[in-house]
N, C-alpha and C positions, 0 to 999 in steps of 0.2 A: 079210178074208183078209190075212194079213201078206205084206209085199214079201219077194222073195226075197233070201236070203243070199249075197253073191258072195264073201266073204271067209270064210276059215276061222275058227273060234271061236279064243280065246285060247290054250287049252290043246291045240288040235289041230296036228298037225305038216302042212304041206303036203307033197304027194307028186311027185316027178318033175321040179321044177324047180330045178335047182341051177346054178351059174355055168358047168359043162361043158355042159349042155344049151342054155344060152342063146348061148354063142359057138359051137358047132358043133365037130365032130371035125376034128382035125388029120390031114393026110395027107402024104406025102412025094412029091415028083415030080422027075424028072431034067430038068433044062434047061441047056443049053450046058455040059454035062460036069459039072455041081454038083447036089448033093441041095437041094432047096428044100422048106420046110415051108408048106403052104398050109392056110388054115383060112377056111372060108366064115362070113361075118357077117350075121346075119338084121338086117331092116330095124328090128326091136325093140332089138336090141342096138348099131347104129349111132348114136352119140349125138352124135358130133363132125364138124366139117367136114374132109376130106381132100382132097388133090389126086392124081388118078391120074398116075403116071408114065408110062403108054401113051400117053395122048391129052392130056395136060397140062390137063385139065378138072377142075372142082371133084367131088367126091362129097358131097352134102349130107347132113345127119342124116337118119336113117331109111330111107336106101337101100340093099338088101341089096349086099355087095360082097365082095372077095376080099383077104384080108391074107397076103402072102407074105414069106418071108424065108430067107436061106441058113441050111442046117441047122447050121452050126458058127459062126454069128455072133450077136451080142447082140440083145436087145429093141429097141435104138436103129436096127438096120437093116431095122426092118419096114416094108413098103410096102403101101398100100392101092390096090387096083385095081379099077376095074369089071370085072365078070365076063367080059363081052365082050373088054375090052382084054387080059386076062390070057390067054383063050383064044387071042388073036390076036398073042401078045407076039412070036411069030417073025417078023411081018409088020410089027412096029412097034419103034421105038427108045424107049430108056428116057432118052434124053438131048435130047429136044425143047427147044426154046427157047420161052420164053413170049413172048407179042407184048408190044408196049410198053405196051398198054391193059389187059392182062389182071390181075384181081386176083391179089395174092401173099398166099396163105394158108399 
């Protein structure tokens, strides 16, 4: 018996997996009187290390999280949050200071 082929053959098109599916759907939320664009990032799409502004802790690669930015701002203003920190953003400050020994990524 031959082993199972997991990859599509050369001429076949893969179905259903494009960039929009990988990064999730965007939605808008109202927070502090401003519109925010929020996108869920899956663990497979999280390939870099980020720092959450809610808890000032690192988000390692492979961890699902939330990316949020103000609707009328550019891509440079995107912030990567833990899901729990984004849900608790009214109780957390985005201006926490890192401790002296914390790594600076």
